[in-house]
C-alpha positions in Angstrom: 127.3 187.5 -115.9 130.9 188.6 -115.8 130.0 192.0 -117.2 127.4 192.7 -114.6 129.8 191.6 -111.8 132.6 193.8 -113.3 130.3 196.8 -113.6 129.0 196.5 -110.1 132.6 196.2 -108.7 133.9 199.1 -110.9 131.1 201.5 -110.1 131.3 200.7 -106.4 135.1 201.2 -106.5 134.7 204.6 -108.2 131.9 205.8 -105.8 133.7 204.6 -102.7 136.9 206.4 -103.7 135.1 209.5 -104.8 132.9 209.8 -101.7 135.0 208.5 -98.8 137.9 210.9 -98.9 136.2 213.8 -97.0 139.5 215.6 -96.1 140.5 215.9 -99.7 136.9 216.8 -100.7 137.0 219.8 -98.4 139.9 221.3 -100.4 138.9 220.3 -103.9 135.7 219.4 -105.5 135.3 217.5 -108.8 132.7 219.4 -110.8 133.1 218.0 -114.3 133.9 214.4 -115.4 134.5 213.4 -119.0 133.8 209.7 -119.6 135.4 208.3 -122.7 133.9 205.1 -124.1 137.0 203.8 -126.0 136.9 203.0 -129.7 133.5 203.1 -131.5 132.3 203.2 -135.1 134.8 201.8 -137.6 137.2 201.1 -134.7 135.7 198.0 -133.0 139.1 196.9 -131.4 139.1 193.6 -129.6 136.3 191.0 -129.9 134.9 188.3 -127.6 132.7 185.4 -128.6 129.6 187.5 -128.2 130.7 191.1 -128.0 133.0 193.8 -129.2 135.1 196.1 -127.1 133.4 199.3 -128.5 130.0 198.1 -127.4 130.9 196.9 -123.9 133.0 200.1 -123.4 130.0 202.3 -124.4 127.6 200.4 -122.2 130.0 200.6 -119.3 130.6 204.4 -119.8 126.9 205.1 -119.9 126.2 203.0 -116.8 129.1 204.6 -114.9 127.9 208.1 -115.9 124.4 207.3 -114.8 125.6 205.9 -111.4 127.8 209.0 -110.8 125.0 211.4 -111.7 122.6 209.5 -109.3 125.1 209.7 -106.5 126.6 213.2 -107.1 123.7 215.4 -108.1 125.7 218.5 -108.8 128.3 216.8 -111.0 128.6 217.6 -114.7 129.0 214.4 -116.8 130.2 214.7 -120.4 130.5 211.7 -122.6 132.9 211.5 -125.6 130.3 209.4 -127.3 126.8 208.1 -126.5 126.3 206.1 -129.7 128.4 203.8 -131.9 130.5 206.5 -133.7 134.2 206.9 -134.2 135.7 209.9 -132.3 139.4 210.5 -133.0 141.7 210.7 -130.0 142.5 214.4 -130.5 138.8 215.3 -130.4 138.4 213.4 -127.1 141.2 215.3 -125.6 139.8 218.6 -127.0 136.4 217.8 -125.4 138.0 217.3 -122.0 140.1 220.5 -122.3 137.2 222.7 -123.5 135.0 221.4 -120.7 137.9 222.1 -118.2 137.3 218.5 -116.9 138.5 217.7 -113.4 138.6 214.0 -114.2 138.9 212.1 -117.5 137.9 208.4 -117.4 138.8 206.4 -120.5 137.2 202.9 -120.6 139.0 200.2 -122.6 138.9 196.4 -122.3 141.5 193.8 -123.2 141.1 190.4 -124.6 142.7 187.5 -122.9 143.1 184.0 -124.4 141.3 181.4 -122.5 142.9 177.9 -122.6 140.7 174.8 -122.3 142.5 171.8 -121.0 141.1 168.3 -121.6 142.4 165.0 -120.5 141.8 162.1 -122.8 142.4 158.5 -121.7 142.3 155.3 -123.6 143.6 151.8 -123.2 146.4 150.2 -125.2 147.5 146.6 -125.2 151.1 146.3 -124.0 152.5 142.8 -123.8 149.0 141.4 -123.8 147.7 143.6 -121.0 145.5 146.7 -121.2 147.4 149.7 -119.9 145.8 153.2 -119.6 147.3 155.9 -121.7 146.6 159.6 -120.8 146.9 162.5 -123.2 146.4 166.1 -122.2 145.3 168.6 -124.9 145.3 172.4 -124.5 143.4 174.6 -126.9 143.0 178.4 -127.1 139.5 179.8 -127.0 138.5 183.2 -128.3 136.3 183.9 -125.3 137.5 186.6 -122.9 137.4 186.7 -119.1 138.9 189.1 -116.6 139.7 192.7 -116.4 142.7 194.9 -116.3 143.1 198.5 -115.1 145.9 200.9 -116.2 146.6 204.4 -115.0 148.5 206.3 -117.7 150.9 208.9 -116.7 153.6 211.0 -118.4 156.2 208.3 -118.6 154.8 206.0 -121.3 155.8 206.8 -124.9 153.2 205.3 -127.1 152.1 207.3 -130.2 148.7 208.1 -128.6 150.4 209.1 -125.4 152.5 211.7 -127.3 149.2 213.4 -128.2 148.1 213.3 -124.6 151.4 214.8 -123.4 151.3 217.5 -126.1 147.6 218.4 -125.3 148.3 218.5 -121.6 151.7 220.1 -121.7 150.9 222.5 -118.9 151.6 219.7 -116.4 155.3 220.3 -117.1 155.0 223.9 -116.1 154.0 223.0 -112.5 156.6 223.3 -109.8 157.8 219.8 -108.7 155.7 218.1 -111.4 157.9 215.0 -111.2 157.3 214.7 -107.5 153.6 215.5 -107.8 152.9 212.9 -110.5 155.5 210.3 -109.4 154.1 206.8 -109.8 151.6 207.7 -112.5 
């Protein structure tokens, strides 16, 4: 249920943002999109009660690609993977660069601990009278709910981001690159 709601919202968000900005579209047209279904194969990443990140990311990527293709007939969609295989990060970047992608969408999911709070009440005799006693317990569940979206730019310094910065180093050759990409 949550996945269907998230997918509907995410696809609608992408399509509205891709289609509504007519002024920008007159000057620049997105021709090739690379969609990266994060993880895969031996790298399953985070787990929910009933699913693994790699499986949900793959299904989301394929659904997003299909929705974009249905809406934008002349768009070229390239997937970094269409099955449950492991693709190293440098190969994903290489695919996007070789395809001269206008847009690279990488899909990942995060787990979030879900806490269940229960209130327990019982009666205890105090000075011959029954008095209610309340106890609250809080336990962590492994189920996941919610979504998170990150836009990665050139300021983060994770190990994987170093690869991204190296593979896309031409960004630093642009005039005013700091101003152009401020906020990313």
